N, C-alpha and C positions, 0 to 999 in steps of 0.2 A: 615279773611281779615280785616285789620285795616287801616282806613283813619284817617288823622290827619290834620285838617284845621287850617291854620294860615294866617295872613296878614302882608304886609310890604309895602315898598315904593321904592325899588330898583330893577327895572326890569332887568337891565343888570347884576347886581351882582348875581342875582339868576340864570340867564342864564349861566353865566360863571361857576358857581358851577355845574349846571346840565350837561354841556357838557365838563367840565374839568376832570382832573384825579382823583379828590376826595382828601380828606385830607391825605390819606395814600395810594394813587394809587389803590383804590378799585373799581373805575368806569371802566367798560369794554364796549366797543362798544356803546357809547351813541348815540341815534338817536331818532327822532320823530316818534311815532307810531300812533298818531292821532292828529288832530288839527281842528280849526274852518274852515280851508281851506287848505287841504293838498297841493294844487298847489300854494297857496299864502304864505306859511310859509317856509322861508329859513331854511334849516336843516344843521347847522354847523357840525353835526356828519357824514353826508353822502356827503355833497357838499363842496369840498375844497374851492370854491369861496365864500361860505356863511360865514358871520362873526357874532359874537355875537351882535354887534351894529345894523346890518341890521335886525336881528330877533327882537331885542328890539324895534326898530323903528316901525316895522310892528305891533307888539303886542300893542305898546303904541299909535297907530294911533288915536283912539277915545279919549284917555286920553289927547293927545296933543291938539286936537280940543277943548275939553272941557276946557283945561287950558287957551287957548286963549280967550274963551268966558268969563271966570272968571277973565280976566284981568291979566293973568300970575300966578294965584294961582292954583297950582296943587291939585286935589282932594286928601284928606288924605287916607293913607293906601290903595292905589289903586291896589296893587299886591296881588293876592289871590293864595295861595299855598296849595296843598293837596297831600302829599305822600300817596300812597295806597300800603300796604304790605300784602303778604299772610302769613299765620301762619306757624311756624316751622313744618316741616313734610309734608306740602302740596306739590303737584306736581308743576312743573314750568309751567306757562301759556305761550302760544304762543303770538307773537306780535298781531295777529288778536284778540285773546281773551282779551289781555290787552287793545286793542283799544276799544272793546265793553265796558269793565269796565269803561274806561275814559269817554266815551260818556254818559253812564248811570249815572255816578257820577255828571258830570256837568249839566245834565238834572235835577237830583233829588235835587241838591243844589240851583238851580235857576241861575246858572252862564250862561248856554246856553240851555234853554228849547228846546226840539226837535221841529223843524219847525219854530223857531223864527229867522228870517233873520236879526234882529237887535240886536241879543244877543252879549254878550261880546266875545272878541277874546281870544282864549286859545290854549294851546298845551299840549301834554302828552309825556314825555320823559322817555325812558327806558335806564338805564345804569347798570342794575344788573338783575340777574335771578329772584329775588323774589319780586321786587317792581317797581313801576313807580312813577313819579312826575307829577302832573297836575298843570299847571301854567296858570293864567288868569289875565287880567287887567280889573278891575271892573268898566268900563264905557261902556255903550251900544252905538250902532250907533246913537240912538236918543238923546244921551247926558245924559240919566238917569242912576242911579245906579241900579244894579240888586237887586232883592228881595232875599237876602241870610239869612234872619232871621232863626236861628236854623239850619244853614247849616251843622254844625258838627253832629247834631242828624240825619238829613236827609241823610247825607252821610253814617252814620252807618246803618240806616235802609235799604238803598239800598244795602250795602255790605252784609247784612244778606240774602237778596234775591239772590244775586249773588252767595254766598256760596252754597246755596241749589241747584241752577240751574247748577253750575259748579262742583258739587260733592266735594267741599272743606270742610275743618274742620269748623264746626259751632261754632262760638265764641259767647260769651254772649253780649247782648246789654247793653250799658251804659246809664247813665242819666246825663252826663256832670258833675258829682261830683268826677270823678276819678282824681288823681294827674297826672301831666304831665309826660309822659314817657321820658326817656333820649333820646336825639337826637343821630344820628349816630356819629356826631363829639364827643359828650361826651363819648359814649361807646368806640370809637377808642382811645381817650385820656386815658381813664382808662386802656385799654389794653396795651398801650405803657408804662404806668407807673407801670404796674404789679399789678393793683388793680382789685378785683373781682366785685366791684361796682363803679358806677360813683360818682362824688362829689355831685351831686343833691340827689342821693339816700342816701348817707352817711349823709348828712346834714338833710334830712327829718327824718331819724330814730332817730338821736340825738335830734332833735327838739321835736319830739313826746315824747321821753323818759323824757326829761327835763320838758316839760309842764305837764306831768303826775305826776311828783314828787314835783314841787314847788307850792308855795301858792300865789305868787303875780307876776304881770307883771315885776316888777323890779328884782325879784329873777330869773325870766326866762332869762333875758338878762345877769345877773351876772353869772349864772351857765354856760351858753353857752360860755361866754368868758373864764371861768375857764378851759374849755375843749380845749382851743386853737382856738376856732372858732371866727372869726372876725365878729363884729356886727356893722351895720350902721343903724341908725334910721333916719326917715324923719319927720321933725317937721312942724306943721301948721304955715303958715305965720303970722297969727294974734295972736293965743293963745300960740304958742310955744309948744303945746302938741304933743306927738308922734302920727303920723297918718299913719305910715308904717315903715317897717324895712326890711333889707336885711342881709343875712348871706354869709360868704365866708369860705370855708374849708381851713385849714392850708396847705400851699404849693401849692394851686390850683391857678395858675396865667395864664394870657393870654400871647400872644407873646411879649407884651411890659413889662412884669413882674408885671402887676397890678393884684390885686385880682379879681377873677371871682365871681360876686355877684349874689345871687338868692333871689328874694323877697319872703317873707313868703307865700303869696298866690300862688307863682309859684312852691313852694315845695309841697303844698297840699292846697286845698280850706279851710280846717279848721285850717290852720296854719297862716292865715292872722291875722293882728292885731285885727280886729273887732271880728273875730270868737274866738280868744284867750281870749278876754276880756269877752266874754259870759261865759267862764269857769274859769277865774282867776279874783279875785277882784283887784282893783287898789291900795289897801293898806292892811297891815297885818290883817288877820282875828282874831277874838277874840277866836274862838274855835280851837286854834292851837293844833294839835295832838302830839306835840313833847314830852309833859310831860305825861308819861305813868305810871300808878300805877301798873298794872299787865302786864308783858311782853307778855302774851298770848292774851291780849285784841285786838291788831290790827288784829290778825288772826280770832278771833271770830267775830269782827265787820265786817270784809270783807266778811266772809262766810255768815253772816246774810244778808248783803246788796246784795250779789249775788243772794241769794234765793229770796229776795224781787224783784229784777230785773226780775227774771223769771216770777213772778206773774204779773208784769206790762206788760210783753209781751203778756200775755193772756188777757189783758184788751182791751178796745176799744179806749184807749187814745194813738194814734199813736205818738203824739209829745212827750209824756212822755216816751214811749217805745224807741223812737229814742234817747232821752236824756240819757237813761240808757245804750244803746248800745255804745254811745260815751264814757260814763264813764267806761264801761267795757273794752273798748280799753285801757284807761289809767290804769285800774287795772291790766291788763295783763303785762304791762311793769313793774309795781312795784312789782308784784308777782315774776316775773323773777329776779328782782333786789334783792329781799329778800330771794331767794331760792338758795340753794347750792346743789351740786351733779350732777351726769351725766344727769339727766332729765332737767337741766336748759336750755340746748340747744333747746330742744323741746318747752319749754315755750317761749323762745325768738322767735323761728320760728312762734309760734302761735300768738304772739303779732304783728309781722310783717304782717302775713297773714290777721289778723283781721282789720288792718288799712283800708282796702277797704270796710269793713262791718260796720264801725263805723259811716258812714254818707250816706245819700241818699237825694233825692229831698224833703223828708219830713223834715220840719224844726224842730229841736230838742228843747225840753223844758229842758234846762240844770238844771234849778232850781229844777225840779222834781227829778233829780238824784243826788241831793246834798249829800245825805247820802252815796251813793256808791262812789262818787268821794272823799269825805273826808275819808272814810274807806280805800280807795286805797292809799291815801297819808300817812295814818298812817304807812302803810307797808314800805314806803320809809325811815322811821325812826325806824323800828322794830329792836330790839337788838339781836334777835335769831330766829331760825326756829324750833318751837315745832313740833316734828314728826307727831303725830296723827292729830293735828289741821291743819298742812300744807296739809296733805293728804285730809282731809275733805274739805278744800278750793279748792284743785285741782278737787275733785269729783264734787263740785258745778259748777266749771267753765266748765267742760265737758258738763254738762247738759244745761248750759246757752248758750254755743256756738251752740249746736244742736238746741235749741229753737230759737236762732237768725237766723240760716239758714232757719228754717221753716217760721219765721216771714217775712223775706225778700222774700222768694219764693212765699208766699201767696199774696204779694203786687207787684209781677212782677219785683222785683229788682234782675235781673239775676246775675250781677257781684257781688253784695253784698252777695247773697245767696251762690255763689261759694266760695267766700272768707271766709265766716263764716264756710262753710263745711270744707275747708282746715284747718282753725284754730281748728275746732273740732277734726280732725284727729291727729293733733299735740298734742292737749291736751289729747286725749285718750291715745296716746303712752306715753306721759309724766306721766299720772296717773298710767298706768300699770307698768312702770318702778319704780315709787316711792311706789306704794301701795302693790305690790306683796310681798316684804320682810316684810313689816309691818304687813300685814294680816297673814302671816306665823308665825311671832313672837307672835302675839296675840293668834293664835290657839295653839301654843306651850305652852303658859302660861294659858291654860284653867283651870277654877276652878275645885274643887272636884265634883264628880258625884252627891252628894247630893245637892250642890249649883246649878248645872246645871239643875237638876230636878225641883228645886224651880223656877228657871228662866223660865223653860218651862211652868210651871203653870201660871206664870205671863203673858207670851205671850198669852196663851190661854184665860186668863181672860180679858186682855187689848185689844187684837186684834183677836177676834175669827174668823173673816172673812179671815184673812191672816195667821193664825197660822200654818196651814199645809205647806204652801209655805215657811214660815220663817224657820220652823224647819227642812225642807229638803234642804234648801239652803246650798251650800258648805261652805259659810262663817258663818254658825250658830255658830260654835265653837268660832270664833273670836268675835262674838257678845256677847257670854257669858262672855268672858274676859272683854269686854268693859262695860257690865252691872255690873260686880263685881267691876271694878274701879270706876264707877259712884256711886255705893252703898257706897264704902269706902269714897268717896268725899261728902257724905251727902245726896244723892238722894234716893228716894223710887223708885225701879226699875219699879214697875207696873204703878205708876203715871207718871214716866218719859216716858215710852213707849207710853202711851196715849197722852202725851204732844207732843212728837216729831212726832208721826204719823199724828197729826192734821195739821202739816205744809203744807203737800201736800199729795195727795192720793198715795197709793202704788200699785194700779192696773197696772200701766204701767211699774213698776220696774221689770227688769229681775231677779234681786237678792235682794229681799226686806230686807234680813238680812244685806247685805252689805250697803244698803241705811241707815238703822237704826244705824249701827255701826258708820258711819260718822256723822249722825245727833246728836247722843249722845256724840260723841267726842268733839263737840263744846260747850257742857254745862259747865258752870263754876264750879269750886270746891267750894262748899258752905262752907266747913270748913275753907278753906284758905281765902275766902271772909270775914267770920266772924272774923277771927284773924286779918286780915288787917284793918277791920273797927275799931277794938279795938285799934290797933296801931295808926291809924290816929287820933282817938279821943284823945289819950294820947299826941298828939302834934308832932308826927313824920311825916315828909314830904316826898313826893316821889322824886325820882331822875329823871333827864331828859335823855332820850336816845340820843345817838350821831347820828346825821343825816348821812345817807349813801349816797354817790354820786349816782345819778340815773344811772341805768344800761342801756347800749345801745345794740342794736341787730345786728349791722352790723360791720364787721371787722375793722382793723386799719384804721386810717384816711389817706386821700390822702397825700402823701409825707412822711409818717411815715414808716421807714424801720423795717422789722421784726428782732427781736433779735436772731432768730434761723435760722441757715443755713441748 
């Protein structure tokens, strides 16, 4: 059961919508099912003599009195509106049950506490099977405003109790950091235009993807405009600095043909200009990652940073952990951008799912996650996708997503934990799709028996406590090939096994040989490094990778026609 509290100032306009046919004739049998006074509230849905204006006047009675007391100045945002919707798959409630829901919600939110004869006037209207609308005017009979602090949170808590008592689907409690859900009008508009997502959702995903890839605030707006998105900034009256911005999707207009604008904070809390500035500097950074000496470096750096993030989640620094989760959300977009193949769809789905897990009520320390965010941005300019390194990075993301779900769950972040768990499932499927053929190829190219026996001795000497599990792991053969490649690249297998096993314990690993395979895959080629060092010393300079446009995760933009019929 989902409540959605908002405020406004047009009583009659809202009444006309509640009792009208809807924007696409979806309203059926609109009528009042509960009110502050069922005998005193005219019902335009059931009484042919009742009008919208009559009902508005009755609801606005205390507001009008207070307006006269204030010398004609109407109290601001005096219309309180709270649709309450059951979850998909729930049974349809009766009018009597919905009336109880309405009374409990206005009581819990402070609009009309039970037994308070001076409470605000309110009505609950039903015009569909799966939801009601509660409307109130927020001036009490004594002229005071109701105590509605954190009314959205209190409405959610009451709905959780109602779900349990009514036998409905138990939804996750939020912490007021979730993005706004599309309105019914937005969904209806998307359906009419043949789009699977609303303009709000489409803009949100592109804003996240662009913010993940760019380096400055100016780049953020420039790239959005290059995607055909309209950008409108709001400037401070004294300084002329940008203090806010709004976006409009191409082709998304209102009835007057004007663009429909969405403020950054209305797309998601962490897309506001202030939250963006916490993650983006206001000028070009000096450690720009576009100049890359080794094309495999971005993948190694990202994998190392993801491993570090998992360690931070195990620490007691919640602010740093939250900062790394936000940076991990950026990283998923850029990994999807840099990845090719059938598993890219799962990566994009993981990035979308993790958006809800990247923020919570815990304030993030973004500076603590600078290394992960910069490593993620390197991938936006990566020139290729090295097979083994890409799989190693995917393997690391699977474990970090699972750790994120655990971290949120331990702190009571129910929605974030569910989102991280969903991202984990997508990443797991992505990893299986990408890793299975690579592991099979590694096993097919296993070294000779004598070399394998030597590596077995190295494992027993370097990791005696894990040797039996490693040698009986189904991916042991693939690990022998990886060790042979590392040896060719200039590494000592025994020392390398000790080094990579020290990064994190292997006790919890179901397949320790598989874990070691991907840890070793991220080690640099020492012989190549030595040769490159000699080349750089002799005066040869590196080339700059061409930046890749940031990947987006939601289908074509509103107004864009498919080229395929």
